[in-house]
Each structure stands twice: as structure tokens, then as C-alpha cells.
N, C-alpha and C positions, 0 to 999 in steps of 0.2 A: 450806367448807373445813376439813379435818380438820388440825390441828396440835399434834402431840405430840414428846415429848422422848425418846420410846423408837425402837427401829429397827425394830419391827414393828407392825402392828396386827392384834390377832388375827384371824381369818378373812378378811382382806383381802388377797391376794397384789397384787404390785404390780411395775411395770416402773419403774427410776430413769430421771429424766429428767435432771437437773441440779442443781448445788450452786445454793442461793438464798441471798441475803443482804439485809438491812436495816439500814441504819445512820441513826443520829439524834444530833447534837450539839445539846444544849442549855445554857444559862447563864440564870441569874436576875439579876433587875435588882439594881443597886447597893443599894436601900434593904432588899430581902429578905437581901442578901449582909451587909449590917451586922447586921442581927437576930440571923442565924446565926452571926456572929462573936462576938456578946453568949453567943450558947448554947452556943458552944463553951468560953467561960471557965467556966461554971457547969455544963454536964454537961446531958444530956437529948437527946432526939430534935432536929434539925434538920428540921423539918416542911416548910420550904420546899423544900430539897434532897430529901426523901424525895418529893413531889409531883414535883419536876422529874425524878427518876429514873423514876419509874413513868410519867410521861407520854413519857419518851424511849422507854422501853421498848416502852410501847404502839405508838407511831409507827414504831420499827423493825421489831416484827412485822408492821405494817400494810404495810410497805414490803415486807419479805419476802414475804408473802402476795401481793402484787401481781405480783411478778415472778414466783412460781409460776402465778398465774392467766393471765398472759400467756402462758406455754409451756403451757397445758391441763392443769395438774397437778389431780390430786383432793385430794392432801396434801401436807404437808410432815413428814416424819420426822426424828428424830434432832436435833432443834432443840437449840441451843447458844447462850448468851447471854456476851458479853465486855463489859466496861466499863473505861475508862480515864479520867483526867483530862485536857483538852486545854489548858486554862489555868485559872486561880484562879477560881472558882465556876461552870466547866463542865465538863460530861462527855460523853463519847462512848458510846453503847451499841451493840453490834454484835450483831444476831440473825443465826445461819445455820442452815440444815438443807438437807436434799436431797428436790426437790421429785419427787413420784412419781405415777404414773397406775394407778390399779386396772385388773388384766386381768380 
């Protein structure tokens, strides 16, 4: 499955199938949350949260690809991401794109 954030794939004409999305909401456990709170006081990367967001992004993309594959798509173009805080220590990642079938 080809997944790109551009509208076109050079040399690959396609037919648009549908919007596809993948969403993942993740949180860290209380121990990691306390450790990150201390990091917030002194500055620096909050590695537990960086890892959480990377995992959430990967899962959201995987869910989006699964949705595209279920409709017979060859690729997902124009992929975009959005993120929001749901609760303290938790965040949502949404991946959205257009499922396409090569002609």
C-alpha cells in the first residue's frame, strides 16, 4: 500500500474511491505521567509522551490503511494528521486521506 501526503503519485493515474480515516487515543500510566511532570518543571523532551504519540500515529495510520484495503484501494493520497488532548496524559491522533485505485 502506497501512502503519501501529496495529491498525485507521479506516473500513476487513479480513480478516487473514498475518504479513509484512522483514529487512536492513547494515554500513559500514572508512573510515566509523574515522571513527565518532573521533566516539565526542568525542561527537555518528555520521552514517554514522544513514544506515546509515535505509537498512536502508527496505529492510526494502520487503521486508515486497513480501511483502504477493505475497499480494494491501491494507495492513500493526500494524507493529513491532526492531534488533540482528550484527557490529561492522553491524546488522540487522527489520520485521514483519500483511498484510490490505480487505473
